ROVEXFI-590215 format. One line per 3 residues: their letters; for each residue y, z, x of C-alpha. Coordinates in steps of 0.05 Angstrom, whole numbers, padded with zeros to 5 digits, always signed. Each point is the difference from the previous one (the first is absolute). Layout:
N
A) Y Z X ~ ...
***
This chain:
272
XXX) +00910 -01277 -01006 ~ +00004 -00066 +00036 ~ +00068 -00024 +00021
XXX) +00009 -00065 +00037 ~ +00056 -00033 +00035 ~ +00029 -00067 -00020
XXX) -00040 -00059 +00026 ~ +00035 -00045 +00050 ~ +00032 -00056 -00043
XXX) -00021 -00072 +00012 ~ +00070 -00019 +00023 ~ -00024 -00067 +00027
XXX) -00013 -00022 -00071 ~ +00071 +00012 -00022 ~ +00026 -00041 +00058
XXX) -00051 -00055 -00006 ~ +00005 -00010 -00076 ~ +00056 -00051 +00004
XXX) -00046 -00043 +00042 ~ -00046 -00007 -00059 ~ +00047 -00045 -00036
XXX) +00041 -00027 +00059 ~ -00040 -00046 +00044 ~ +00060 -00014 +00045
XXX) -00015 -00013 +00073 ~ +00048 +00054 +00026 ~ -00031 +00055 -00044
XXX) -00070 -00024 +00012 ~ +00009 +00006 +00074 ~ +00013 +00074 -00006
XXX) -00066 +00019 -00032 ~ -00058 -00022 -00042 ~ +00008 -00059 -00048
XXX) -00039 -00027 -00059 ~ -00038 -00065 +00009 ~ +00006 -00027 -00071
XXX) +00036 +00008 -00065 ~ -00061 +00031 -00030 ~ +00001 +00053 +00053
XXX) +00073 +00012 -00013 ~ -00015 +00012 -00074 ~ -00057 +00047 +00017
XXX) +00043 +00040 +00047 ~ +00055 +00003 -00052 ~ -00049 +00036 -00046
XXX) -00010 +00052 +00055 ~ +00076 +00006 +00007 ~ +00010 +00009 -00076
XXX) -00053 +00054 -00005 ~ +00029 +00037 +00060 ~ +00070 -00003 -00028
XXX) -00026 +00028 -00066 ~ -00035 +00055 +00038 ~ -00066 -00019 -00034
XXX) -00054 +00016 +00052 ~ -00058 -00025 -00043 ~ +00033 -00068 -00010
XXX) +00020 -00001 +00073 ~ -00071 +00010 +00025 ~ -00026 -00052 -00049
XXX) +00052 -00052 +00024 ~ -00015 +00016 +00073 ~ -00074 -00011 -00014
XXX) +00016 -00067 -00030 ~ +00040 -00022 +00060 ~ -00053 +00022 +00050
XXX) -00056 -00033 -00040 ~ +00037 -00066 -00012 ~ +00038 -00007 +00065
XXX) -00046 +00027 +00054 ~ +00045 -00028 +00055 ~ +00063 +00032 -00027
XXX) +00048 +00024 +00054 ~ +00017 +00059 -00044 ~ -00072 +00031 +00006
XXX) +00017 +00062 +00039 ~ +00064 +00013 -00039 ~ -00040 -00006 -00064
XXX) -00057 +00045 +00024 ~ +00051 +00054 +00016 ~ +00035 -00009 -00066
XXX) -00067 +00009 -00037 ~ -00015 +00062 +00040 ~ +00068 +00028 -00018
XXX) -00009 -00018 -00073 ~ -00067 +00038 -00001 ~ +00036 +00061 +00030
XXX) +00051 -00003 -00056 ~ -00058 -00005 -00051 ~ -00033 +00060 +00031
XXX) -00064 -00039 +00013 ~ -00023 +00030 +00066 ~ -00065 -00040 +00008
XXX) +00036 -00067 -00010 ~ +00056 +00021 +00047 ~ -00051 +00007 +00055
XXX) -00034 -00065 -00019 ~ +00065 -00039 +00007 ~ +00020 +00038 +00063
XXX) -00067 -00017 +00034 ~ +00010 -00073 -00021 ~ +00069 +00001 +00031
XXX) -00022 +00027 +00069 ~ -00059 -00048 -00001 ~ +00049 -00057 -00009
XXX) +00050 +00028 +00050 ~ -00027 +00055 +00048 ~ +00072 +00017 +00017
XXX) +00022 +00015 -00073 ~ +00039 +00066 +00012 ~ +00015 +00010 -00074
XXX) -00072 -00005 -00021 ~ -00024 +00049 +00053 ~ +00056 +00047 -00018
XXX) -00012 -00002 -00075 ~ -00076 +00009 +00006 ~ +00010 +00060 +00048
XXX) +00045 +00034 -00051 ~ -00041 -00016 -00060 ~ -00066 +00024 +00031
XXX) +00034 +00063 +00025 ~ +00027 +00016 -00070 ~ -00067 -00012 -00033
XXX) -00043 +00041 +00049 ~ -00019 +00071 -00020 ~ -00028 +00057 +00040
XXX) -00067 -00001 -00035 ~ -00012 -00076 -00002 ~ -00068 -00018 +00027
XXX) +00031 -00058 +00038 ~ +00059 +00040 +00024 ~ -00013 -00011 +00074
XXX) -00007 -00076 -00010 ~ +00064 -00003 -00041 ~ +00040 +00041 +00049
XXX) -00024 -00045 +00057 ~ +00026 -00061 -00038 ~ +00067 +00034 -00008
XXX) +00004 +00013 +00074 ~ -00023 -00070 +00017 ~ +00048 -00035 -00047
XXX) +00060 +00046 +00015 ~ -00007 -00007 +00075 ~ -00010 -00075 -00005
XXX) +00066 -00004 -00039 ~ +00034 +00044 +00052 ~ -00026 -00042 +00058
XXX) +00024 -00064 -00033 ~ +00068 +00031 -00015 ~ +00009 +00019 +00073
XXX) -00011 -00072 +00022 ~ +00034 -00036 -00057 ~ +00073 -00016 +00010
XXX) +00010 -00060 -00047 ~ -00003 +00013 -00076 ~ -00058 -00029 -00039
XXX) +00013 -00068 -00033 ~ +00051 +00003 -00056 ~ +00030 +00068 +00018
XXX) +00073 -00003 +00021 ~ +00012 +00023 +00071 ~ +00054 +00049 -00022
XXX) -00049 +00035 -00047 ~ -00057 +00003 +00049 ~ +00022 +00063 +00040
XXX) +00000 +00045 -00061 ~ -00064 -00030 -00026 ~ -00032 +00010 +00069
XXX) +00021 +00073 +00000 ~ -00029 +00010 -00070 ~ -00066 -00033 +00017
XXX) -00005 +00044 +00062 ~ +00015 +00062 -00041 ~ -00051 -00018 -00052
XXX) -00054 -00009 +00052 ~ +00015 +00070 +00028 ~ +00002 +00027 -00070
XXX) -00069 -00027 -00014 ~ -00026 +00031 +00064 ~ +00033 +00066 -00021
XXX) -00034 -00002 -00069 ~ -00067 -00015 +00032 ~ +00008 +00057 +00048
XXX) +00018 +00048 -00057 ~ -00064 -00021 -00039 ~ -00038 +00016 +00063
XXX) +00037 +00068 +00004 ~ +00030 -00020 +00068 ~ +00066 +00029 -00019
XXX) +00036 -00004 +00067 ~ -00016 -00076 +00003 ~ +00022 -00007 -00072
XXX) +00066 +00036 +00013 ~ +00015 -00041 +00062 ~ -00014 -00067 -00034
XXX) +00039 +00018 -00063 ~ +00060 +00024 +00042 ~ -00003 -00066 +00039
XXX) -00002 -00038 -00066 ~ +00062 +00035 -00024 ~ +00036 -00015 +00064
XXX) -00018 -00074 -00005 ~ +00016 -00014 -00074 ~ +00065 -00037 -00009
XXX) +00023 +00050 -00052 ~ -00023 +00070 -00024 ~ -00069 +00000 -00034
XXX) -00014 +00056 -00049 ~ -00073 -00014 -00007 ~ -00014 +00004 +00074
XXX) +00043 +00063 +00005 ~ -00041 +00032 -00056 ~ -00064 -00018 +00036
XXX) +00026 +00032 +00063 ~ +00013 +00065 -00039 ~ -00073 -00003 -00025
XXX) -00023 -00010 +00073 ~ +00039 +00060 +00023 ~ -00034 +00041 -00053
XXX) -00067 -00024 +00025 ~ +00020 +00022 +00069 ~ +00024 +00068 -00027
XXX) +00069 -00014 +00024 ~ +00032 +00027 -00064 ~ +00072 +00004 +00021
XXX) -00002 -00074 +00021 ~ -00034 -00016 -00066 ~ +00055 +00035 -00040
XXX) +00057 -00033 +00040 ~ -00032 -00067 -00006 ~ -00012 +00006 -00075
XXX) +00073 +00022 -00008 ~ +00022 -00066 +00032 ~ -00037 -00038 -00055
XXX) +00029 +00044 -00055 ~ +00070 -00015 +00027 ~ -00009 -00075 -00003
XXX) +00038 -00026 -00060 ~ -00042 -00065 -00004 ~ -00068 +00033 +00009
XXX) -00045 -00018 -00060 ~ -00015 +00060 -00046 ~ -00075 -00003 +00015
XXX) +00015 +00005 +00075 ~ +00046 +00058 -00011 ~ -00052 +00036 -00042
XXX) -00051 -00011 +00055 ~ +00050 +00027 +00052 ~ +00013 +00060 -00044
XXX) -00075 +00013 -00003 ~ -00003 +00000 +00076 ~ +00059 +00047 +00005
XXX) -00030 +00047 -00051 ~ -00067 -00001 +00037 ~ +00032 +00013 +00067
XXX) +00043 +00057 -00029 ~ -00061 +00033 -00031 ~ -00043 -00008 +00062
XXX) +00055 +00024 +00046 ~ +00006 +00064 -00041 ~ -00074 +00013 -00005
XXX) -00021 +00062 +00039 ~ -00042 -00011 +00060 ~ -00072 +00022 -00014
XXX) -00013 +00068 +00030 ~ -00044 +00001 +00062 ~ -00067 +00027 -00021
XXX) -00017 +00068 +00028 ~ -00053 +00002 +00054 ~ -00069 +00021 -00025
XX) -00014 +00075 +00001 ~ -00040 +00024 +00059
***
């Protein structure tokens, strides 16, 4: 069963949307601005698709802006929006395509590094032929995001200063969660546990999915009491999605069974 945490929302879009239709000097000075009425109309199509939560239409509208207005000041915002739309669609390959375009356009794009790290970690399996390469990408992208977060004090363009502290904490948590997932796939359970615990300490509010993943990592490390206690935390969360609670119950049941299993008897020495 694959469970994934919510992708970091493109908050900059929500703030910048009014600029699409308001080309007032005061507003324009605070962020990107359209260069023509045709660009305004193209951006409004993106806005409408986003408001309707229609990721297919959103990606199509973003493509139209990027193809027809190659000098748009909204390029990086749009690239991140397309990446987020592909996550919502469940299209892993296109998520990575858009993420790579975003970091190529802006090597300091924290959201793109963060999202790619999480998506690759979630889609990597123990027996994948390219597992080592995938896990290396997770580590590279997640650590790049963490390095940028340590040195970034001002919020990205379009994000209100009062919202940035919580967003920064969540981005930091998601990078550690990606490292934890990667370590679990590689059966490096102490590293997985440490990173997942760090992620939980960083999130701006309790995260049921990450807590369930921590229970799974404890099981991998044969720390069954910790697995049971951690799974119980998820089961006690009133707002945890049913699928996440089911996953946590599976981890608790597995830990309970393994804890109760008798230790294999030591084989008798061979007869002389």
